[in-house]
ZADRENKE-240962 format. One record per residue (C-alpha): residue in three letters; residue number from 1; x, y, z. Coordinates in nm, 4 decimals. Layout:
ALA:NUM:X:Y:Z;
...
//
This chain:
UNK:1:-1.8367:-0.0159:-4.5713;
UNK:2:-1.7896:0.2961:-4.3588;
UNK:3:-2.0293:0.1616:-4.0956;
UNK:4:-1.8319:-0.1654:-4.0717;
UNK:5:-1.5096:0.0305:-4.0332;
UNK:6:-1.6575:0.2479:-3.7556;
UNK:7:-1.7940:-0.0557:-3.5709;
UNK:8:-1.4512:-0.2202:-3.5923;
UNK:9:-1.2791:0.0919:-3.4561;
UNK:10:-1.5300:0.1226:-3.1707;
UNK:11:-1.4889:-0.2468:-3.0834;
UNK:12:-1.1103:-0.2077:-3.0883;
UNK:13:-1.1209:0.0888:-2.8482;
UNK:14:-1.3602:-0.0969:-2.6186;
UNK:15:-1.1113:-0.3817:-2.5934;
UNK:16:-0.8257:-0.1365:-2.5311;
UNK:17:-1.0304:0.0360:-2.2619;
UNK:18:-1.1164:-0.2943:-2.0906;
UNK:19:-0.7532:-0.4114:-2.0989;
UNK:20:-0.6380:-0.0760:-1.9587;
UNK:21:-0.8932:-0.0900:-1.6774;
UNK:22:-0.7946:-0.4504:-1.5974;
UNK:23:-0.4269:-0.3522:-1.5891;
UNK:24:-0.4905:-0.0518:-1.3640;
UNK:25:-0.7034:-0.2566:-1.1240;
UNK:26:-0.4362:-0.5286:-1.1098;
UNK:27:-0.1636:-0.2712:-1.0421;
UNK:28:-0.3758:-0.1058:-0.7723;
UNK:29:-0.4283:-0.4434:-0.6098;
UNK:30:-0.0541:-0.5101:-0.6301;
UNK:31:0.0192:-0.1850:-0.4512;
UNK:32:-0.2355:-0.2547:-0.1813;
UNK:33:-0.1461:-0.6212:-0.1083;
UNK:34:0.0579:-0.5370:0.2041;
UNK:35:-0.2342:-0.3522:0.3593;
UNK:36:-0.4301:-0.6782:0.3550;
UNK:37:-0.1803:-0.8116:0.6113;
UNK:38:-0.1729:-0.4913:0.8159;
UNK:39:0.1345:-0.3448:0.6479;
UNK:40:0.1815:-0.0077:0.4835;
UNK:41:0.1174:0.0504:0.1135;
UNK:42:0.4066:0.0762:-0.1311;
UNK:43:0.5642:0.4216:-0.1329;
UNK:44:0.8620:0.4415:-0.3717;
UNK:45:1.1753:0.6192:-0.2544;
UNK:46:1.2733:0.9213:-0.4586;
UNK:47:1.6319:0.9437:-0.5912;
UNK:48:1.7059:1.2231:-0.3409;
UNK:49:1.6113:0.9934:-0.0504;
UNK:50:1.8188:0.7077:-0.1920;
UNK:51:2.1196:0.9410:-0.2127;
UNK:52:2.0567:1.0487:0.1497;
UNK:53:2.0470:0.6841:0.2592;
UNK:54:2.3712:0.6002:0.0791;
UNK:55:2.5424:0.9032:0.2301;
UNK:56:2.4152:0.8453:0.5843;
UNK:57:2.4891:0.4730:0.5855;
UNK:58:2.8332:0.5180:0.4250;
UNK:59:2.7614:0.1998:0.2382;
UNK:60:3.0619:0.0206:0.0922;
UNK:61:3.1664:-0.3091:-0.0693;
UNK:62:3.2147:-0.4854:0.2656;
UNK:63:2.8608:-0.4113:0.3830;
UNK:64:2.5620:-0.6419:0.3895;
UNK:65:2.2514:-0.4262:0.3548;
UNK:66:1.9007:-0.5471:0.4360;
UNK:67:1.5979:-0.3451:0.3276;
UNK:68:1.2876:-0.4256:0.5321;
UNK:69:0.9895:-0.3680:0.3052;
UNK:70:1.1952:-0.3346:-0.0123;
UNK:71:0.9092:-0.2391:-0.2445;
UNK:72:1.0308:-0.2299:-0.6045;
UNK:73:1.3914:-0.2828:-0.4940;
UNK:74:1.5330:0.0540:-0.5945;
UNK:75:1.7322:0.0850:-0.2698;
UNK:76:1.8623:-0.2710:-0.3009;
UNK:77:1.9678:-0.1872:-0.6569;
UNK:78:2.1479:0.1324:-0.5485;
UNK:79:2.3297:-0.0520:-0.2672;
UNK:80:2.4345:-0.3308:-0.5034;
UNK:81:2.5648:-0.0743:-0.7524;
UNK:82:2.7878:0.0536:-0.4704;
UNK:83:2.9316:-0.2955:-0.4304;
UNK:84:2.7447:-0.3999:-0.1162;
UNK:85:2.5685:-0.7317:-0.0831;
UNK:86:2.2101:-0.6117:-0.0724;
UNK:87:1.8955:-0.7998:0.0192;
UNK:88:1.5385:-0.6874:0.0455;
UNK:89:1.2317:-0.8434:0.1994;
UNK:90:0.8927:-0.7582:0.0569;
UNK:91:0.5475:-0.9048:0.1148;
UNK:92:0.4066:-0.7946:-0.2220;
UNK:93:0.4847:-1.0650:-0.4835;
UNK:94:0.4367:-0.8291:-0.7788;
UNK:95:0.6977:-0.5900:-0.6464;
UNK:96:0.9363:-0.8773:-0.5670;
UNK:97:0.9181:-0.9960:-0.9287;
UNK:98:0.9764:-0.6447:-1.0592;
UNK:99:1.2674:-0.5815:-0.8194;
UNK:100:1.4441:-0.9056:-0.9080;
UNK:101:1.3949:-0.8363:-1.2780;
UNK:102:1.5641:-0.4973:-1.2318;
UNK:103:1.8553:-0.6568:-1.0442;
UNK:104:1.8919:-0.9221:-1.3141;
UNK:105:1.8765:-0.6578:-1.5890;
UNK:106:2.1616:-0.4656:-1.4249;
UNK:107:2.3690:-0.7825:-1.3806;
UNK:108:2.3488:-0.7634:-1.0010;
UNK:109:2.1384:-1.0692:-0.9218;
UNK:110:2.4495:-1.2631:-0.8147;
UNK:111:2.5104:-1.0489:-0.5062;
UNK:112:2.1648:-0.9069:-0.4454;
UNK:113:1.8108:-1.0339:-0.4232;
UNK:114:1.4674:-0.9281:-0.3045;
UNK:115:1.2945:-1.2081:-0.1160;
UNK:116:0.9216:-1.2577:-0.0971;
UNK:117:0.8249:-1.2811:0.2657;
UNK:118:0.7438:-1.1228:0.5970;
UNK:119:1.0393:-0.9246:0.7305;
UNK:120:0.9481:-1.0082:1.0898;
UNK:121:1.0765:-1.3589:1.0199;
UNK:122:1.4103:-1.2389:0.8780;
UNK:123:1.7297:-1.2946:1.0758;
UNK:124:1.9120:-0.9596:1.0769;
UNK:125:2.2381:-1.0918:1.2243;
UNK:126:2.4302:-1.0869:0.8917;
UNK:127:2.3430:-0.7203:0.8306;
UNK:128:2.5881:-0.4367:0.8809;
UNK:129:2.3265:-0.1904:0.7542;
UNK:130:1.9460:-0.2087:0.7808;
UNK:131:1.7013:0.0248:0.6112;
UNK:132:1.3380:0.0602:0.7116;
UNK:133:1.0585:0.2875:0.5975;
UNK:134:0.8304:0.1777:0.8765;
UNK:135:0.5312:0.3429:1.0308;
UNK:136:0.4902:0.4521:1.3921;
UNK:137:0.2918:0.1428:1.4864;
UNK:138:0.5827:-0.0954:1.4108;
UNK:139:0.8848:0.1026:1.5304;
UNK:140:0.8648:-0.0217:1.8928;
UNK:141:0.8626:-0.3800:1.7761;
UNK:142:1.1457:-0.3120:1.5297;
UNK:143:1.3531:-0.1541:1.8060;
UNK:144:1.3324:-0.4794:2.0006;
UNK:145:1.4195:-0.6832:1.6896;
UNK:146:1.7211:-0.4596:1.6216;
UNK:147:1.8474:-0.4898:1.9792;
UNK:148:1.8149:-0.8669:1.9794;
UNK:149:1.9498:-0.9425:1.6315;
UNK:150:2.1906:-0.6705:1.5186;
UNK:151:2.5607:-0.6854:1.5998;
UNK:152:2.7294:-0.4031:1.7820;
UNK:153:2.8277:-0.1348:1.5301;
UNK:154:2.5509:-0.2191:1.2827;
UNK:155:2.3868:0.0847:1.1273;
UNK:156:2.0139:0.1418:1.0947;
UNK:157:1.8664:0.4058:0.8677;
UNK:158:1.4996:0.4840:0.9154;
UNK:159:1.2931:0.7022:0.6842;
UNK:160:1.0448:0.9431:0.8428;
UNK:161:0.9880:0.7467:1.1625;
UNK:162:1.2304:0.7312:1.4534;
UNK:163:1.3461:0.4237:1.6417;
UNK:164:1.2195:0.4816:1.9970;
UNK:165:1.4848:0.4978:2.2665;
UNK:166:1.7783:0.5155:2.0245;
UNK:167:2.0030:0.8181:1.9780;
UNK:168:2.0118:0.9651:1.6290;
UNK:169:2.3733:0.9819:1.5072;
UNK:170:2.2981:1.1797:1.1906;
UNK:171:1.9971:1.3093:1.0024;
UNK:172:1.9343:1.4099:0.6432;
UNK:173:1.6116:1.4665:0.4504;
UNK:174:1.3957:1.2966:0.7182;
UNK:175:1.6306:0.9966:0.7216;
UNK:176:1.7741:0.9008:1.0594;
UNK:177:2.0986:0.7133:1.1169;
UNK:178:2.1426:0.4984:1.4269;
UNK:179:2.4282:0.2763:1.5399;
UNK:180:2.3750:-0.0357:1.7473;
//
């Protein structure tokens, strides 16, 4: 009787261990999906950085904010909570599902959405504010995209990495504000 009980407990914990390992491997894969296409891995923004973005961008209800590489959508969510129309573009389908679930849960899916796709194919013309947490190797190409597609007066906030050739209008917590 005791032996049967112990075997059952051991079998149960083996199943739990296997499920946990499978979950962790799936989550790791989900985080690394963008690197398969040459993009950066998912790095979530901390609340302090989100606050810095909102302050620098002076985001308001009339703004249309586009987040290039939106990750789990926390910046899109914060912008939508401020009343802006907020859209993100993310190549990782797991993060897109999670982000849209969070927007739906907060009742903001009517004015905000995270799209699954490559942000290089996104038309930035509707944006009054663009956020990017890009890496050095893409900032030259983004600069060209911004100059071609953004309207005069549009604001760009970049985390960590500077837009080459553009003058920084304000800076806070390694976040740089530019105006087109």
